[in-house]
Every structure is written in structure tokens, then in C-alpha cells.
Wavefront OBJ file of the C-alpha trace (Angstrom):
o trace
v 102.541 74.537 93.983
v 101.480 72.898 95.854
v 103.655 70.531 98.484
v 103.236 68.352 101.256
v 105.422 67.586 104.802
v 105.163 64.719 106.685
v 107.279 62.686 108.397
v 109.978 59.822 106.972
v 107.413 57.312 108.547
v 103.593 58.545 107.234
v 106.041 58.817 103.915
v 105.951 55.316 103.465
v 102.730 53.568 105.102
v 101.254 55.995 101.926
v 103.852 54.529 99.266
v 103.386 50.560 100.913
v 98.806 50.883 101.537
v 98.084 53.118 98.737
v 97.081 50.066 96.428
v 94.129 49.337 99.980
v 93.177 52.521 101.101
v 91.149 55.406 99.552
v 92.703 57.881 102.115
v 96.682 57.307 101.898
v 95.800 56.377 97.926
v 94.874 59.812 98.029
v 97.846 61.297 99.654
v 99.962 59.116 97.404
v 98.469 60.078 93.765
v 99.088 64.087 95.499
v 102.220 63.565 95.897
v 103.015 61.945 92.204
v 100.896 64.695 90.764
v 102.501 66.958 92.865
v 105.563 65.675 92.179
v 107.694 67.068 94.999
v 107.034 66.004 99.152
v 109.073 67.789 102.563
v 110.012 64.736 105.362
v 110.787 65.675 108.867
v 114.076 64.341 108.705
v 118.005 65.716 108.643
v 118.755 63.418 105.097
v 116.584 61.016 103.014
v 117.867 57.572 103.075
v 117.961 57.237 99.252
v 118.594 53.470 99.917
v 115.178 52.534 100.844
v 112.875 51.330 98.702
v 110.417 53.653 98.592
v 112.266 56.745 98.463
v 114.106 54.642 95.308
v 110.357 54.399 93.769
v 109.210 58.242 94.090
v 112.756 58.986 92.534
v 112.514 56.300 89.551
v 108.316 58.427 89.311
v 110.305 61.778 89.234
v 109.270 62.932 93.130
v 111.603 65.053 93.986
v 112.063 64.475 97.895
v 113.183 67.180 100.214
v 114.524 66.824 104.144
v 113.271 69.580 106.119
v 114.019 68.793 109.873
v 115.370 72.220 109.936
v 112.659 74.446 109.023
v 109.921 72.195 110.536
v 111.897 73.003 113.860
v 111.783 76.447 112.890
v 108.632 76.787 112.427
v 107.485 74.908 115.774
v 108.971 77.748 116.911
v 107.176 80.719 115.744
v 104.466 79.820 113.246
v 104.019 82.641 111.144
v 107.115 80.717 109.637
v 105.029 79.206 107.778
v 104.265 82.041 104.928
v 106.945 81.159 103.339
v 104.761 78.170 101.980
v 101.158 79.424 101.465
v 99.918 76.089 99.801
v 101.609 73.585 101.812
v 99.283 70.965 104.031
v 101.417 69.551 106.934
v 100.973 66.075 107.677
v 102.969 66.002 110.615
v 102.935 64.671 114.060
v 102.886 68.397 115.642
v 101.228 69.283 118.949
v 97.657 70.078 118.634
v 98.311 74.589 120.005
v 100.292 74.810 117.287
v 98.677 72.957 114.656
v 95.187 74.560 115.618
v 97.619 78.111 115.665
v 98.951 77.093 111.636
v 95.414 76.111 110.233
v 93.193 78.968 111.999
v 95.427 81.745 112.142
v 98.446 81.353 109.068
v 95.594 79.585 107.240
v 97.928 76.027 106.489
v 95.929 73.157 105.656
v 97.681 70.908 108.882
v 96.813 66.858 109.402
v 97.929 64.652 112.281
v 99.674 61.447 111.726
v 96.894 58.682 113.639
v 95.911 55.348 113.323
v 93.804 56.632 109.951
v 94.772 59.955 108.705
v 91.910 62.059 107.769
v 91.116 62.703 103.770
v 92.526 65.912 102.640
v 89.019 68.467 102.372
v 91.643 69.987 98.655
v 91.116 66.695 97.159
v 86.796 66.946 98.209
v 85.093 66.427 94.803
v 83.522 69.889 92.969
v 80.813 71.522 92.038
v 79.067 73.738 89.452
v 75.709 75.902 89.074
v 74.267 77.912 86.345
v 72.901 80.650 86.356
v 69.282 80.356 85.071
v 68.507 76.941 86.795
v 65.338 78.787 88.460
v 65.799 76.247 91.446
v 68.786 78.471 92.662
v 69.133 81.054 94.625
v 70.660 84.450 92.865
v 73.666 84.953 94.588
v 77.183 84.070 94.909
v 75.626 82.287 97.785
v 74.217 79.485 95.838
v 77.530 78.327 94.534
v 79.372 78.983 98.294
v 77.067 78.176 100.927
v 78.799 78.237 104.300
v 82.397 77.038 103.651
v 85.407 76.774 106.079
v 88.091 76.830 104.335
v 91.582 77.313 105.924
v 93.477 80.314 103.625
v 96.255 83.086 103.736
v 94.997 84.773 100.373
v 92.397 85.549 98.313
v 92.835 87.064 94.295
v 90.677 87.447 92.656
v 90.836 87.866 87.850
v 88.996 89.093 86.197
v 89.467 92.086 83.856
v 85.565 93.275 83.358
v 85.198 93.454 87.141
v 83.959 96.878 87.251
v 82.503 97.377 84.092
v 78.856 98.022 83.025
v 76.786 95.873 80.297
v 73.287 97.541 79.765
v 70.994 96.779 83.028
v 73.976 96.276 85.252
v 76.127 99.483 87.020
v 79.701 99.753 89.349
v 77.600 99.014 92.232
v 76.772 95.844 90.981
v 80.519 94.751 91.778
v 80.829 96.127 95.034
v 77.757 93.762 95.276
v 79.215 90.832 94.237
v 82.605 91.706 95.973
v 80.410 91.766 99.500
v 78.629 88.273 98.730
v 82.418 86.563 97.730
v 84.246 87.752 100.951
v 81.062 87.171 102.952
v 81.626 83.540 102.161
v 85.920 83.350 101.519
v 87.346 85.137 104.236
v 88.264 83.101 107.244
v 86.323 83.504 109.761
v 89.073 83.249 112.486
v 93.035 84.833 111.277
v 95.746 86.974 112.607
v 95.135 89.882 112.203
v 97.403 91.926 109.084
v 97.762 88.142 107.508
v 95.509 87.572 104.675
v 95.359 89.915 101.677
v 92.813 90.048 99.121
v 94.370 90.763 95.775
v 91.046 92.233 93.221
v 93.302 92.367 89.613
v 91.430 94.288 86.946
v 91.823 96.873 83.900
v 90.286 99.946 85.389
v 90.106 101.133 81.558
v 87.424 98.527 81.205
v 84.664 100.534 83.722
v 81.889 102.239 81.640
v 82.981 106.384 82.316
v 79.686 107.411 80.750
v 77.354 105.632 82.782
v 78.873 105.314 86.166
v 79.687 108.336 88.117
v 80.349 109.682 91.599
v 77.862 110.046 93.602
v 78.784 113.720 92.635
v 78.308 112.859 88.567
v 82.273 113.246 88.367
v 84.297 110.233 87.134
v 85.280 107.817 88.381
v 88.604 107.659 89.044
v 91.221 104.853 90.809
v 91.478 106.507 94.436
v 87.688 106.996 94.486
v 86.904 103.577 93.414
v 90.031 101.936 96.017
v 88.067 103.783 98.645
v 85.267 103.000 97.785
v 86.339 99.102 98.049
v 87.987 99.977 101.419
v 84.412 100.753 102.647
v 82.980 97.572 102.122
v 84.839 95.873 105.317
v 81.972 97.553 107.224
v 79.569 95.090 105.756
v 81.980 92.202 105.771
v 81.816 91.309 109.267
v 85.421 90.123 110.564
v 87.986 90.089 113.939
v 90.975 90.422 112.375
v 92.434 93.059 109.913
v 93.136 92.189 106.536
v 93.889 93.824 103.612
v 91.698 94.625 100.213
v 94.258 95.228 97.208
v 93.514 96.856 94.015
v 96.281 96.251 90.855
v 94.629 97.700 87.643
v 96.422 96.137 84.691
v 96.429 97.077 80.692
v 97.101 96.047 77.279
v 100.670 97.524 77.918
v 101.526 95.096 80.653
v 103.086 91.843 79.932
v 100.775 88.807 80.183
v 98.081 90.838 79.322
v 96.408 88.255 77.547
v 96.840 85.428 80.299
v 94.225 87.751 82.700
v 91.093 87.012 80.221
v 89.520 83.795 82.317
v 88.060 85.238 85.277
v 88.866 83.030 88.475
v 89.187 84.096 92.495
v 91.764 81.397 93.342
v 93.590 80.957 97.114
v 95.540 78.549 99.120
v 93.260 75.201 98.790
v 90.871 76.408 95.855
v 90.115 77.338 92.255
v 86.280 79.342 91.228
v 85.809 80.312 87.697
v 82.996 82.229 85.840
v 82.279 81.785 81.942
v 81.123 85.432 81.936
v 82.140 87.315 84.437
v 82.500 86.931 88.737
v 80.069 90.415 88.109
v 77.005 87.145 88.673
v 74.035 88.791 90.579
v 72.864 92.195 91.312
v 71.007 92.995 94.857
v 67.784 92.139 93.446
v 68.972 88.934 93.463
v 68.532 88.393 89.970
v 71.392 86.999 87.696
v 73.371 89.337 85.300
v 73.672 86.384 82.188
v 73.355 82.887 81.719
v 76.922 81.437 82.986
v 78.531 78.743 84.974
v 80.109 79.388 87.932
v 82.416 76.531 88.798
v 84.312 75.467 92.493
v 86.838 73.239 92.677
v 89.654 72.488 94.850
v 93.512 72.100 93.827
v 92.528 68.241 93.943
v 89.323 67.791 92.804
v 89.683 66.966 89.651
v 92.392 64.865 87.859
v 93.959 62.338 90.288
v 91.406 59.613 89.531
v 90.872 60.496 86.146
v 91.966 61.903 83.032
v 90.824 65.298 83.696
v 93.653 68.237 84.698
v 94.382 68.608 87.768
v 92.677 71.810 89.009
v 96.192 73.234 91.064
v 98.198 73.639 87.831
v 95.463 75.869 86.785
v 96.146 77.974 89.779
v 99.643 77.888 90.293
v 99.564 79.055 85.804
v 97.543 81.941 86.843
v 100.048 82.625 89.521
v 103.261 82.432 87.838
v 101.459 84.842 85.448
v 101.034 87.645 87.512
v 103.971 87.253 89.422
v 105.789 88.189 85.842
v 103.402 91.108 85.409
v 104.474 92.595 88.670
v 107.909 91.714 88.756
v 107.737 93.524 84.567
v 106.149 96.225 86.626
v 108.372 96.356 89.098
v 111.151 97.101 86.664
v 109.332 99.548 84.751
v 110.997 102.890 84.447
v 107.032 103.782 83.627
v 104.913 101.772 85.424
v 101.236 101.022 83.814
v 99.903 98.718 86.538
v 98.424 101.400 89.807
v 98.492 99.258 93.314
v 96.162 100.874 95.820
v 96.315 98.931 99.685
v 93.421 99.525 102.249
v 92.654 103.010 99.955
v 95.930 104.221 99.087
v 98.292 104.299 96.703
v 101.555 102.518 96.825
v 104.444 101.420 94.999
v 104.905 98.205 93.565
v 107.515 97.459 96.099
v 105.038 97.832 98.946
v 102.630 94.685 97.352
v 103.355 91.699 100.171
v 100.417 89.083 98.765
v 101.622 85.795 99.960
v 100.305 83.370 97.236
v 101.706 86.280 94.476
v 105.432 87.274 96.205
l 1 2 3 4 5 6 7 8 9 10 11 12 13 14 15 16 17 18 19 20 21 22 23 24 25 26 27 28 29 30 31 32 33 34 35 36 37 38 39 40 41 42 43 44 45 46 47 48 49 50 51 52 53 54 55 56 57 58 59 60 61 62 63 64 65 66 67 68 69 70 71 72 73 74 75 76 77 78 79 80 81 82 83 84 85 86 87 88 89 90 91 92 93 94 95 96 97 98 99 100 101 102 103 104 105 106 107 108 109 110 111 112 113 114 115 116 117 118 119 120 121 122 123 124 125 126 127 128 129 130 131 132 133 134 135 136 137 138 139 140 141 142 143 144 145 146 147 148 149 150 151 152 153 154 155 156 157 158 159 160 161 162 163 164 165 166 167 168 169 170 171 172 173 174 175 176 177 178 179 180 181 182 183 184 185 186 187 188 189 190 191 192 193 194 195 196 197 198 199 200 201 202 203 204 205 206 207 208 209 210 211 212 213 214 215 216 217 218 219 220 221 222 223 224 225 226 227 228 229 230 231 232 233 234 235 236 237 238 239 240 241 242 243 244 245 246 247 248 249 250 251 252 253 254 255 256 257 258 259 260 261 262 263 264 265 266 267 268 269 270 271 272 273 274 275 276 277 278 279 280 281 282 283 284 285 286 287 288 289 290 291 292 293 294 295 296 297 298 299 300 301 302 303 304 305 306 307 308 309 310 311 312 313 314 315 316 317 318 319 320 321 322 323 324 325 326 327 328 329 330 331 332 333 334 335 336 337 338 339 340 341 342 343 344 345 346 347 348 349
């Protein structure tokens, strides 16, 4: 769940000036939406009138002076709060490192704080629109969003309908990851997790190059090779999580989506949206939302809540499978089978 880390003075400024400053108003509404905020202070002054106002609005306020000092000394600790954002008076080198190496959105407490990018409006495209390019570039363009985790959920990602092949699945993954993977990142931090159902593969139609039936080892190694077509200067993991109808919360994985720290992408029908000939494989709407694109100023649900619900469902699946005598889930990381206990994704831990 998203949480804002800020200073005591900045929190008071947000509360006091929200009605007259549109940027501070957004920060204020984010705090009210998430019902929590963390302050760089040893102890919260519960006598302060603004603290009392927030308490009456059921906002939990945490004192996090010690943890933030630890993060300043050891920046990697920030991964303990992968969906946080910092609005602090941090030194520029630390702020730069947290955002560019660990994927955490950082802002400074200047005279006028920047508008949080994750409250920008979202957008959508119709794959049937003849004026839009038939590739993921039409939706994603040249995004540059801090991130330390990407989770792709589509039980039928590697399934093939008439006129499709499993190669189309790989084409879409390359397009998606080329647009979503950050340009810079500390090596070994980021994990791309793909949640799907291996049993949905069309085994009669899709085969290995030698004509034999596709199996998980082949699929995992084939996907790991996609890294060669996605040029990034850092090492990252690609994990395959195959679930089936025997898994807990299987019904909660029906909706096709991609989410990261600060955004969520939805597909009406499937993420296998295009083929390499730049043709749409079905007519559908694809939607990109930042975690606070909606719901702060209208009656919409806040996308952050949908993301958090999906994370919760996936965590429960993983925890349940880890305790099972005979797990139904198969996990492969970087082309190799691993036990559930070794799987790691900062959003799903």
C-alpha cells in the first residue's frame, strides 16, 4: 500500500494550504485516500491541530525518524517500502540514488513541491482505432517511470487462438518490457514476474522448434532469452509463476493487468494484443493509469486500491503454495526452476 514519507513541517504546509494550492491539494488528497502518512520525526505531536484533524479523518501517522536515517546510510533499505514516495529534504545524491537505482519516487520540500507524477491523468486506446499504431508503443510511448518491480497477470498470455502463435506472446512481452523497464537501475534489484496458467497453452498448435511439446523448462529458457532483445545496462530477473485452478484465489487472477510501483495497465481481453506484423489480435481497450489518476477529484475508484487488492491476492497464492505438501504452482527464474521459498519480488514479498 502506498505511503508518503515527509517532514513534519511539510505535512503541516500540505494541510494548511491545500485549499489554496492545487499541488499541495493533490498531496493532501493522496494522504486522505491512503489513510496513512509517515513523518521524519522521533515522536508525533498529538497536540498539533493538523495532526488532530488527520486523526479525526482516520489517517494513521507514523514517526519514522530512525528508519529514514538508516535509509540515508544504506539506500537499499528503501526496498522495504517499494510503493512509497519521499517528499523530504534529502541530499541530491541520495534522492537521485533512491529514484534511479532503487525505483522510488523522490521529491524535495522546496518552496513549491513538484506535482506528483503518479497523480497525472491516465489514458486509453482502442486497438481498433485505425489512426493508432498496432503495437504497445501506441499506449506506452516513451515512458520514464521509477520502478523496482513489474508484475504481469494474464492466465492466457501464452495461449493461442486461431490466427495466433505463441511467438506473438513473446512479441508482446518484448514490446511491453522495452517500454516499461527503467533505463537505469541497480543490478539485481528489479524482478519482472509473469503470472499465467501453463495449462492454457495450445499444445496441439504450438510446439518447440524440434516439433515436440512445449514444457515449462523450454518456455522459461525461451523467455529468459528475450533479455537479449531488451537492451538494459543492468541485471534483472524474469520470473514465471504458473498457477492453475487448484491454486487459492485463482478466480482473482482473471483480469488481465500489468502493475508496478506507481501505475497499473489493464487490457479488456488480453495482453497478447498485437503480432509482429503490427496487427491487433482483437478489438479491445488498453488502459494506462497512474495509481492516483482517478478517485482524488471524482467518484472513481483509486487505481492504487485495485493494485493493492491484486497484490494481496497474489501474496496469498504464494503463501498458500509455499505451505502446500504438493504445490500446484511452478516457478522459474531466469530460465531455471526454483523452490517457492527462493522466489522474490519486492511488491509480492
